[in-house]
C-alpha positions as CSV (number, residue, x, y, z in Angstrom):
1,M,18.3,84.8,4.6
2,D,21.3,82.9,6.0
3,L,18.9,79.9,6.6
4,L,17.7,80.0,2.8
5,L,21.2,80.3,1.6
6,L,22.2,77.3,3.9
7,L,19.5,75.3,2.5
8,A,20.6,76.0,-0.9
9,V,24.1,74.9,-0.3
10,I,23.0,71.8,1.2
11,L,20.6,70.9,-1.7
12,V,23.3,71.7,-4.4
13,A,25.8,69.7,-2.6
14,A,23.5,66.7,-2.3
15,G,22.6,66.9,-5.8
16,T,26.2,67.4,-6.9
17,G,27.0,64.0,-4.7
18,V,24.4,62.2,-6.5
19,V,25.5,63.1,-9.9
20,A,29.0,62.4,-9.1
21,T,28.3,59.0,-7.4
22,L,26.3,58.0,-10.5
23,A,29.0,59.0,-12.8
24,V,31.6,57.1,-11.2
25,Q,29.5,54.1,-11.0
26,W,28.8,54.4,-14.7
27,Y,32.4,54.8,-15.4
28,V,33.5,51.8,-13.6
29,F,30.7,49.7,-14.9
30,N,31.6,50.5,-18.4
31,H,35.2,50.1,-17.9
32,Y,34.6,46.8,-16.3
33,I,32.4,45.5,-19.2
34,K,34.9,46.7,-21.6
35,C,37.7,44.6,-19.9
36,L,35.8,41.4,-20.5
37,P,36.4,39.1,-23.5
38,Y,33.8,39.7,-26.1
39,V,31.9,36.1,-26.6
40,G,28.6,36.8,-28.5
41,P,25.7,34.6,-28.6
42,P,26.0,31.0,-29.1
43,G,26.3,29.8,-32.6
44,A,25.1,26.2,-32.0
45,P,21.4,26.0,-31.8
46,I,19.8,24.9,-28.5
47,S,18.1,21.6,-29.6
48,G,18.5,17.7,-29.0
49,H,17.3,14.6,-30.5
50,F,14.5,13.0,-29.1
51,S,15.2,10.1,-26.9
52,L,12.7,7.5,-25.4
53,P,13.2,7.1,-21.4
54,Q,15.2,4.1,-20.7
55,S,12.6,2.8,-18.2
56,L,10.1,2.6,-21.2
57,V,12.5,0.9,-23.4
58,D,13.3,-1.8,-20.8
59,A,9.7,-2.2,-20.5
60,L,8.9,-2.7,-24.0
61,Q,11.9,-5.3,-24.4
62,S,10.8,-7.2,-21.3
63,S,8.4,-9.9,-21.1
64,N,6.4,-8.4,-18.4
65,I,4.2,-6.0,-20.3
66,P,0.6,-6.0,-18.8
67,K,-1.8,-7.6,-21.1
68,R,-4.6,-5.4,-20.1
69,E,-4.6,-2.2,-18.4
70,S,-7.6,-0.3,-16.6
71,C,-8.3,3.2,-17.9
72,L,-10.3,4.6,-15.1
73,A,-8.4,7.7,-14.9
74,L,-8.7,8.4,-18.8
75,N,-12.3,7.5,-18.8
76,L,-13.1,10.1,-15.9
77,L,-11.1,12.6,-18.0
78,F,-12.8,11.9,-21.2
79,Q,-16.3,12.3,-19.6
80,F,-15.4,15.4,-18.0
81,L,-14.2,16.9,-21.3
82,F,-17.3,15.7,-23.2
83,K,-19.4,17.2,-20.7
84,E,-17.8,20.8,-21.2
85,L,-17.6,20.4,-24.9
86,Q,-20.5,18.5,-26.3
87,N,-22.4,21.7,-26.9
88,A,-19.6,24.0,-28.1
89,E,-20.1,25.4,-31.5
90,K,-16.7,24.4,-32.5
91,V,-17.1,20.6,-31.8
92,R,-20.5,20.6,-33.6
93,R,-19.4,22.5,-36.4
94,W,-16.6,20.0,-36.8
95,F,-19.2,17.1,-36.5
96,R,-21.3,18.5,-39.2
97,H,-18.4,19.1,-41.4
98,K,-17.4,15.4,-41.3
99,L,-20.9,14.2,-41.9
100,S,-21.4,16.5,-44.6
101,L,-18.3,15.0,-46.3
102,E,-19.6,11.7,-46.0
103,F,-23.0,12.6,-47.5
104,E,-21.1,14.3,-50.3
105,E,-19.3,10.9,-51.0
106,L,-22.8,9.2,-50.8
107,L,-24.1,11.4,-53.4
108,T,-21.3,11.3,-56.0
109,R,-19.9,7.9,-55.4
110,T,-22.5,5.6,-54.9
111,T,-25.4,4.1,-56.9
112,T,-27.9,5.0,-54.2
113,G,-26.8,8.6,-54.2
114,K,-28.1,9.1,-57.7
115,L,-31.6,9.1,-56.3
116,F,-31.2,12.3,-54.3
117,D,-30.6,15.5,-55.1
118,C,-29.3,17.0,-51.9
119,V,-29.0,15.6,-48.2
120,S,-29.0,18.3,-45.3
121,I,-28.7,17.6,-41.6
122,R,-31.8,18.6,-39.6
123,D,-30.5,17.9,-36.1
124,L,-27.5,16.6,-34.3
125,C,-27.2,15.1,-30.8
126,L,-23.9,13.9,-29.5
127,G,-25.3,11.9,-26.9
128,T,-25.2,11.6,-23.0
129,Q,-21.7,10.2,-22.5
130,F,-18.5,9.4,-24.2
131,P,-17.4,6.0,-25.3
132,T,-16.0,3.9,-22.2
133,I,-12.6,2.3,-22.7
134,K,-12.8,-1.0,-20.7
135,S,-9.4,-1.9,-21.3
136,V,-6.2,-1.3,-23.1
137,S,-3.2,-3.2,-24.2
138,V,-0.2,-2.7,-26.3
139,K,-0.5,-4.8,-29.2
140,D,2.8,-3.8,-31.2
141,A,5.4,-1.1,-30.5
142,V,8.2,-0.8,-33.1
143,L,11.3,1.2,-32.0
144,H,13.9,2.7,-34.5
145,P,17.0,0.1,-34.5
146,Q,19.3,3.0,-34.0
147,Y,17.9,6.0,-32.2
148,Q,15.3,3.9,-30.1
149,H,12.3,6.2,-30.7
150,I,8.8,4.7,-31.5
151,E,8.2,4.2,-35.2
152,T,4.8,2.4,-35.0
153,L,2.6,2.1,-31.9
154,E,-0.7,-0.3,-31.9
155,L,-3.3,-0.3,-29.1
156,C,-5.8,-2.6,-28.5
157,L,-9.0,-1.0,-27.0
158,D,-12.0,-2.6,-25.6
159,L,-14.6,0.0,-26.3
160,E,-18.4,0.3,-25.3
161,Y,-20.9,3.1,-25.9
162,S,-24.4,3.5,-25.0
163,G,-24.6,7.3,-25.3
164,G,-27.5,7.5,-27.6
165,F,-25.6,9.7,-30.7
166,Q,-28.5,10.8,-32.9
167,L,-28.7,12.3,-36.4
168,S,-31.5,13.4,-38.2
169,I,-31.4,14.2,-42.0
170,D,-33.7,15.6,-44.8
171,A,-33.0,14.4,-48.3
172,N,-34.7,15.7,-51.4
173,M,-35.0,13.3,-54.3
174,V,-34.4,13.9,-58.0
175,L,-38.2,13.4,-58.4
176,G,-39.1,16.1,-56.2
177,K,-40.2,13.8,-53.3
178,A,-38.8,14.6,-49.8
179,A,-37.6,11.9,-47.2
180,Y,-36.8,12.0,-43.5
181,L,-34.3,9.6,-41.8
182,S,-33.3,9.5,-38.0
183,V,-30.6,7.2,-37.0
184,K,-29.8,6.7,-33.0
185,V,-27.3,4.6,-31.7
186,N,-28.3,2.6,-28.8
187,H,-25.3,0.5,-28.2
188,L,-21.8,-0.2,-29.8
189,S,-19.0,-2.4,-28.5
190,G,-16.0,-4.2,-29.7
191,Q,-12.3,-4.3,-29.9
192,A,-10.5,-1.7,-31.9
193,R,-7.0,-0.7,-33.1
194,L,-5.5,2.5,-32.4
195,Q,-2.4,2.9,-34.5
196,F,0.3,5.6,-34.6
197,T,2.9,5.7,-37.1
198,R,5.8,7.6,-39.0
199,H,5.5,5.5,-42.1
200,P,5.0,6.2,-44.8
201,Y,4.3,9.9,-43.0
202,T,3.1,10.5,-39.7
203,H,-0.6,9.6,-39.1
204,W,-2.9,7.9,-36.9
205,S,-5.8,5.4,-37.6
206,F,-8.7,3.8,-35.8
207,S,-10.5,0.5,-37.1
208,F,-12.3,-2.3,-35.3
209,F,-10.5,-5.6,-35.5
210,G,-14.0,-7.4,-36.1
211,D,-17.5,-6.7,-36.8
212,P,-18.6,-4.6,-33.7
213,V,-21.9,-5.1,-31.7
214,L,-24.2,-2.3,-32.9
215,E,-27.6,-1.7,-31.9
216,L,-29.4,1.2,-34.0
217,Q,-32.8,2.8,-33.9
218,V,-33.9,4.1,-37.2
219,E,-36.9,6.2,-38.2
220,S,-37.9,6.8,-41.6
221,Q,-40.4,8.9,-43.4
222,F,-41.3,9.5,-47.1
223,Q,-43.5,12.5,-48.1
224,G,-44.2,13.0,-44.1
225,R,-45.5,9.2,-44.0
226,P,-43.8,6.7,-41.9
227,L,-41.9,4.1,-43.9
228,P,-40.7,1.1,-41.5
229,Q,-40.3,-1.4,-44.6
230,I,-36.9,0.2,-45.4
231,T,-35.6,0.2,-42.0
232,S,-33.7,-3.0,-42.3
233,I,-32.3,-2.0,-45.4
234,I,-30.8,1.3,-43.7
235,V,-29.4,-0.7,-40.8
236,S,-27.8,-3.4,-43.3
237,Q,-26.4,-0.3,-45.3
238,I,-25.0,1.3,-42.1
239,R,-23.4,-2.0,-41.1
240,R,-21.9,-2.4,-44.6
241,S,-20.4,0.9,-44.6
242,L,-18.9,0.5,-41.1
243,K,-17.4,-3.0,-42.3
244,K,-16.1,-1.3,-45.5
245,K,-14.4,1.7,-43.8
246,H,-13.7,1.2,-40.3
247,T,-13.1,-2.7,-39.9
248,L,-9.6,-4.2,-40.5
249,P,-7.9,-4.6,-43.0
250,N,-9.8,-1.4,-44.0
251,Y,-9.1,1.8,-42.2
252,K,-8.6,5.8,-43.0
253,L,-5.4,7.7,-42.5
254,R,-6.1,10.5,-40.1
255,Y,-4.0,13.5,-39.1
256,K,-6.0,16.0,-36.8
257,P,-5.9,16.8,-33.9
258,F,-2.6,15.1,-33.2
259,F,-0.6,15.9,-36.3
260,P,-1.1,18.9,-39.0
261,K,-1.8,18.4,-42.5
262,S,-1.2,21.3,-44.6
263,E,-2.6,21.2,-48.1
264,P,-0.8,23.4,-50.9
265,G,-2.2,26.8,-50.8
266,E,-4.1,26.2,-47.6
267,E,-4.3,29.5,-45.7
268,L,-3.5,29.4,-41.9
269,E,-6.6,29.9,-39.7
270,E,-4.8,32.7,-37.5
271,A,-2.4,34.3,-40.2
272,T,-0.8,37.4,-38.8
273,A,1.4,39.8,-40.5
274,C,5.3,39.3,-39.9
275,P,7.1,42.4,-39.5
276,P,10.3,42.9,-41.4
277,G,13.5,41.5,-39.9
278,T,16.0,38.7,-40.0
279,L,15.2,34.9,-39.8
280,Q,17.7,32.2,-39.0
281,V,16.6,28.5,-39.6
282,T,18.4,25.6,-38.7
283,V,17.7,22.1,-40.1
284,I,17.8,19.8,-37.1
285,E,16.7,16.6,-38.5
286,V,15.8,14.7,-41.9
287,T,14.2,11.3,-41.6
288,R,12.4,8.7,-43.7
289,L,14.6,9.2,-46.7
290,M,14.9,6.6,-49.3
291,A,17.7,3.9,-48.8
292,D,19.2,4.7,-52.3
293,L,19.4,8.3,-51.6
294,V,21.3,8.2,-48.4
295,E,24.6,6.8,-50.2
296,G,24.9,9.8,-52.1
297,D,25.1,13.5,-51.6
298,I,22.0,15.0,-50.0
299,Y,20.9,18.7,-50.3
300,C,18.3,20.4,-48.4
301,S,16.8,23.6,-50.0
302,L,14.9,26.2,-48.0
303,A,12.8,29.0,-49.4
304,V,10.9,31.9,-48.2
305,D,8.0,33.2,-50.0
306,D,4.4,34.7,-49.7
307,G,3.2,31.2,-51.3
308,Y,4.0,27.8,-51.3
309,T,6.9,26.2,-53.4
310,N,7.0,22.8,-55.3
311,I,10.3,21.4,-56.5
312,L,10.0,19.0,-59.2
313,G,13.3,17.6,-60.5
314,N,15.6,20.6,-61.6
315,Y,12.3,23.0,-61.9
316,T,11.1,25.1,-59.0
317,I,7.5,26.2,-59.1
318,T,6.5,29.0,-56.9
319,H,2.6,29.7,-56.3
320,T,1.6,33.2,-55.0
């Protein structure tokens, strides 16, 4: 009995000691914290202006820029990525979407398109390899006179492709006839311009300097019967389209995948519900303003809504 009483006393003493120790530590900690001056979170946002590394600025301003550079590392990287992504559903869906837009433009904006009722893609093969960049050179690089960031960058690429990209389509004509067309790119080479610029807004473009070397293999059928007579017409039409859209001075302004382009009313692909709370917004930079506006007072308006807002003059139009 005395042993049990002794154990009980020991346990009570140990528990009391632990509780007393924690209480003393908690009191000392709170007293120490309260003695410190209140600072609070920093009011200034954690951000900074972009600056180009001085080594690159010196390289652009010097006359020792290499005229042509090898792209072995990039070519190996692109070939690896192409092997892994050529059969990806998302990549093939993107190609089909872009080609469908081209066919839609053919049907609605050209005289030839009036002969067809609809054009559909039967088969699509992205080829066996990615285009090879034989060499690349900096054609032009324009820096901002004050902040020294890149305003316009033009690269000259020497490209070569022999991967065998192939597209097969079915076309239904307005007279109830059916046609089949298969086009395979056996060879494509030439010098092209890859441009990134911030004017009039951030975009990129790709276009050939001159007519590229193009070798095509075309197969055409009309009502299930071969029709080799129109092969030369189709090849010349493809060359004409390439010259009209993708040969300088003609080019298309592009955004994805480098720059976002949000259309009014466009929904986000991965929209998620935002929980209620507070939002702090800091305007870090406003660029590319008209020179006439800089002299006066400039106001920046921010709005939060479940739709997009257009501000026209003194009127604000909110779309929900």
